[in-house]
C-alpha positions in Angstrom: -1.8 -19.6 -18.2 -3.3 -15.9 -17.5 -2.8 -14.0 -14.6 -5.6 -15.2 -11.7 -6.3 -13.3 -8.5 -8.6 -13.7 -5.9 -11.3 -11.7 -4.3 -12.3 -13.5 -1.5 -13.7 -12.7 2.2 -12.0 -12.2 5.2 -8.7 -12.2 3.5 -5.8 -9.5 4.1 -3.6 -8.2 1.2 -0.2 -6.7 1.0 0.1 -4.9 -2.2 3.1 -2.6 -3.6 3.9 -0.6 -6.8 7.3 1.4 -7.7 7.9 4.5 -10.0 9.4 4.1 -13.0 11.9 7.0 -12.8 10.9 9.6 -9.9 11.5 9.3 -6.5 8.7 11.7 -5.5 7.3 10.1 -2.2 9.8 11.9 0.2 9.6 12.5 3.9 8.5 15.9 3.3 5.5 17.7 5.1 3.8 18.8 1.7 4.4 16.0 0.0 3.1 13.8 3.0 -0.1 15.6 3.3 -0.8 15.8 -0.6 -0.3 11.8 -0.6 -2.5 11.1 2.7 -5.1 13.4 1.1 -5.2 11.3 -2.1 -5.7 8.3 0.1 -8.7 9.7 1.6 -10.0 10.0 -1.8 -9.4 7.4 -2.8 -11.3 5.7 -0.1 -14.2 7.7 -0.7 -17.5 5.1 -1.5 -15.0 2.1 -0.3 -14.8 2.7 3.3 -15.6 -1.0 3.7 -12.3 -1.8 2.1 -10.1 -1.2 5.2 -6.6 0.1 5.0 -4.7 -1.7 7.9 -1.1 0.0 7.4 0.9 1.8 5.1 4.3 2.9 4.3 6.3 5.1 1.5 9.8 5.0 0.2 10.8 7.7 -2.2 10.1 5.3 -5.4 7.0 3.9 -4.2 4.8 2.2 -1.4 3.2 -0.8 0.5 -0.2 -1.4 2.0 -2.1 -3.9 3.7 -5.6 -4.2 2.9 -8.7 -6.4 4.2 -12.4 -6.0 4.1 -14.4 -5.9 0.7 -11.8 -7.1 -1.5 -14.3 -6.5 -4.2 -13.4 -2.6 -4.2 -9.8 -3.4 -3.9 -8.7 -3.0 -7.7 -10.7 0.2 -7.9 -9.3 1.6 -4.9 -5.9 0.7 -5.9 -6.4 2.2 -9.7 -8.1 5.2 -8.2 -4.9 6.2 -5.8 -2.7 5.3 -8.9 -4.2 7.4 -11.1 -4.7 10.5 -8.6 -0.5 10.2 -7.9 0.3 10.2 -11.6 -1.9 13.0 -11.8 -0.8 15.0 -8.7 2.9 14.7 -9.4 2.8 14.6 -12.8 1.2 18.4 -12.2 4.0 19.1 -9.7 7.1 18.2 -11.8 5.3 18.6 -15.6 6.4 15.1 -15.8 5.8 14.3 -19.7 5.0 10.5 -19.8 1.6 8.9 -19.9 2.2 7.4 -15.8 4.6 7.7 -13.0 4.3 4.0 -12.4 6.6 1.3 -13.4 3.6 -0.9 -13.8 0.5 -2.4 -12.7 0.8 -2.6 -8.9 1.7 -5.8 -7.4 -0.3 -7.7 -4.7 0.0 -10.7 -2.5 -2.5 -12.7 -0.2 -1.2 -13.3 2.8 -2.1 -16.6 4.1 -2.2 -17.4 7.8 -1.8 -14.2 10.8 2.1 -15.1 11.4 2.6 -14.0 7.7 0.7 -10.9 8.3 2.3 -10.1 11.1 6.1 -10.2 9.8 4.8 -8.7 6.3 3.6 -5.2 8.5 6.7 -5.5 10.5 9.0 -5.6 7.3 6.8 -2.7 5.3 7.8 -0.7 9.0 11.5 -1.7 8.5 11.8 -0.7 5.3 12.6 2.9 5.4 14.9 1.7 8.3 16.9 -0.2 6.2 17.0 2.5 3.3 18.9 4.8 5.5 15.7 6.9 5.7 15.8 7.5 9.6 17.2 5.8 12.4 14.1 4.3 14.5 10.9 2.8 12.7 9.1 5.7 15.1 10.9 8.5 13.9 10.0 8.0 10.4 7.1 10.4 8.9 5.9 8.7 5.9 4.2 5.6 7.3 1.1 4.6 9.6 2.9 3.7 12.8 1.6 6.5 14.5 -1.6 5.2 13.8 -1.1 1.6 15.3 0.8 3.2 18.5 -2.7 5.4 18.7 -5.1 2.3 18.7 -5.1 1.4 22.5 -6.0 5.1 23.5 -8.2 6.0 20.6 -10.0 2.7 19.2 -10.0 0.4 16.4 -10.5 3.0 13.7 -8.0 6.0 13.6 -9.3 9.2 11.5 -7.1 12.0 10.5 -8.2 15.1 8.7 -6.5 16.6 5.1 -6.7 19.2 2.9 -9.3 17.7 -0.2 -6.5 18.7 -2.8 -7.6 20.2 -5.8 -5.2 18.9 -8.3 -5.4 21.3 -11.0 -5.1 24.1 -9.0 -1.6 22.9 -7.8 1.5 24.8 -8.6 4.5 23.4 -10.1 7.7 22.9 -7.8 10.2 24.9 -9.1 13.7 22.7 -8.8 15.6 25.3 -7.0 12.7 25.7 -4.5 14.0 26.9 -1.3 12.5 25.6 2.3 10.4 29.5 2.6 8.7 28.8 -0.7 8.0 25.6 0.2 6.3 26.9 3.9 4.3 28.9 1.2 3.1 25.9 -0.7 2.3 24.3 3.1 0.2 27.3 3.9 -1.8 27.1 0.8 -3.0 23.6 1.3 -3.3 24.4 5.2 -6.0 27.6 4.0 -7.9 25.6 1.8 -8.4 23.2 4.9 -10.0 25.7 7.1 -12.8 25.9 3.8 -16.1 23.7 4.7 -15.5 21.7 1.5 -11.8 21.5 1.5 -11.3 18.6 4.3 -10.9 14.8 3.6 -10.9 12.5 6.1 -8.3 9.0 5.8 -9.3 6.2 7.9 -7.2 3.4 9.1 -8.2 0.7 11.2 -4.3 -1.4 11.8 -5.6 -4.5 13.4 -8.7 -4.6 10.9 -7.0 -8.3 9.5 -7.5 -10.0 13.6 -10.8 -10.5 12.4 -9.9 -12.7 9.2 -8.1 -15.5 11.5 -9.9 -18.0 14.1 -6.5 -17.6 16.0 -6.8 -13.6 16.6 -10.3 -12.9 16.4 -10.1 -12.8 20.3 -7.0 -11.4 20.5 -6.6 -8.5 22.9 -5.1 -5.4 20.4 -2.5 -5.1 22.8 -1.4 -8.5 22.4 -1.4 -8.2 19.0 0.8 -4.7 19.0 3.3 -6.7 21.5 3.6 -9.3 18.7 4.4 -6.8 15.7 6.8 -4.8 17.7 8.6 -7.9 18.8 8.8 -8.9 15.1 10.0 -5.6 14.3 12.8 -6.1 16.9 13.7 -9.3 15.5 13.7 -8.3 11.9 16.1 -4.9 13.0 18.4 -7.4 14.6 18.8 -9.5 11.6 19.3 -6.8 9.3 21.5 -4.6 11.7 24.7 -4.5 9.3 22.7 -3.4 6.6 20.7 -0.7 8.5 24.0 1.0 10.4 25.5 0.8 6.9 22.0 2.7 5.2 22.3 5.2 8.2 25.9 6.1 7.9 25.1 6.5 4.1 22.2 8.7 4.3 22.6 10.5 7.6 22.8 13.9 5.9 19.7 13.2 3.6 17.0 11.8 6.4 15.1 15.1 6.4 14.7 16.1 2.4 14.1 19.3 1.0 11.1 19.8 -0.9 13.3 20.0 -3.9 14.8 16.6 -3.7 11.1 15.8 -5.2 12.9 16.3 -8.5 15.4 13.4 -8.3 15.4 10.4 -10.6 17.2 7.0 -10.2 17.0 3.8 -13.0 14.2 1.8 -12.0 15.0 -2.0 -11.8 13.0 -4.5 -14.4 9.8 -5.1 -12.7 9.4 -8.9 -11.7 6.9 -10.6 -9.5 8.7 -11.5 -6.3 7.9 -15.0 -5.1 4.1 -16.8 -5.6 1.2 -14.7 -5.1 0.1 -16.3 -1.7 2.7 -15.4 1.1 3.2 -17.8 3.7 6.3 -18.2 6.3 5.1 -21.9 6.9 6.7 -23.3 4.0 4.7 -26.9 4.4 1.2 -24.4 4.5 2.7 -22.8 1.4 2.7 -25.9 -0.3 -0.3 -26.7 0.6 -2.0 -23.6 -0.3 -0.1 -23.4 -3.9 -1.3 -26.9 -4.7 -4.9 -25.6 -3.9 -4.2 -22.4 -6.1 -3.0 -24.2 -8.5 -6.0 -26.7 -8.9 -8.1 -23.6 -8.6 -6.0 -21.9 -11.5 -7.1 -25.2 -13.9 -10.8 -24.7 -13.1 -10.2 -20.8 -14.0 -8.8 -21.8 -17.5 -11.1 -24.5 -18.3 -14.1 -22.3 -17.6 -12.2 -19.8 -19.5 -11.9 -22.4 -22.9 -15.7 -23.3 -22.3 -16.9 -19.7 -22.5 -14.0 -19.0 -25.8 -16.4 -22.4 -27.3 -19.6 -21.6 -26.1 -20.0 -18.0 -24.8 -20.9 -19.6 -21.5 -19.0 -18.6 -18.6 -18.6 -20.0 -15.0 -15.7 -18.9 -12.8 -15.2 -20.0 -9.6 -16.3 -18.1 -7.2 -13.7 -15.2 -6.0 -12.1 -15.6 -9.5 -10.6 -12.3 -11.1 -8.9 -12.0 -14.0 -7.3 -8.3 -14.3 -6.4 -8.8 -18.0 -10.0 -10.2 -19.0 -12.0 -10.7 -21.4 -14.3 -11.9 -19.7 -14.4 -9.4 -16.6 -18.4 -9.6 -16.1 -18.2 -12.8 -14.3 -16.9 -11.6 -11.0 -18.1 -12.4 -7.7 -16.7 -12.6 -4.0 -15.7 -15.8 -3.1 -14.9 -17.7 0.4 -10.4 -18.6 0.9 -10.4 -21.9 -0.7 -7.0 -22.6 1.0 
């Protein structure tokens, strides 16, 4: 059966991708500024797709998205393509894409699952020994979450509108003095009227998707998130201590580290398309999803025989054909 995804109202998605060989997403201020700029550019014209959070590690990223899911695939495609164009230029990478595969996505079925997935996302750099505390890592959206209570539901940050064709190649032996010059070039462009792009993050936009959290205070939800982070940190204490010990001298990488590579594991989807912590609820949801997939398969067979197409609302088949039938649906689970 073909890969069938859903694009529905009031739905929260976890998305992730991994690089094929290059460890480009290092926690260096030059790389961070470039990537935040690319995120902001991908948002242009798609502001109704809400970015709730993100976290980057050297070989990839995780994000939490909600809002108008009609724009989800386009947003991801644009961002991934911009990253490929940028890092191919910076490193003179010869192959077509920097990515291992198409991005992975999951539907987060209820609010405890959202809390757990966000906490796991913020904990990942700590588990890899990239920092000594969640709030000390500079390449994620945790600082936006901390600003919600003082700055409001949506946090905007201003970044340089990167012109990819004007970026200079990063030498393998680049010094930190030269790296500072690269950063100054970006900062100088940001002073121009047309040299800015805004990145908007709504850390708690997902709360409107669940009746249990619609009326919850922001402070309560932030408290739940921090509590879950502490719980997961305790559960992974041994792994974290070992990773921090091994990587303690590489926590603030030089820009030259962007040239490092690794051998990527063979890509495979981790678990079912719907993510739910409660296993009884997960069984019920996966049963509904199986029925939904059968309905989509029947519609596809009918289209092959008659040319008449009638997918159920919300069905999204990335591979096509046909793709022209897409319409936003309501959650069926």
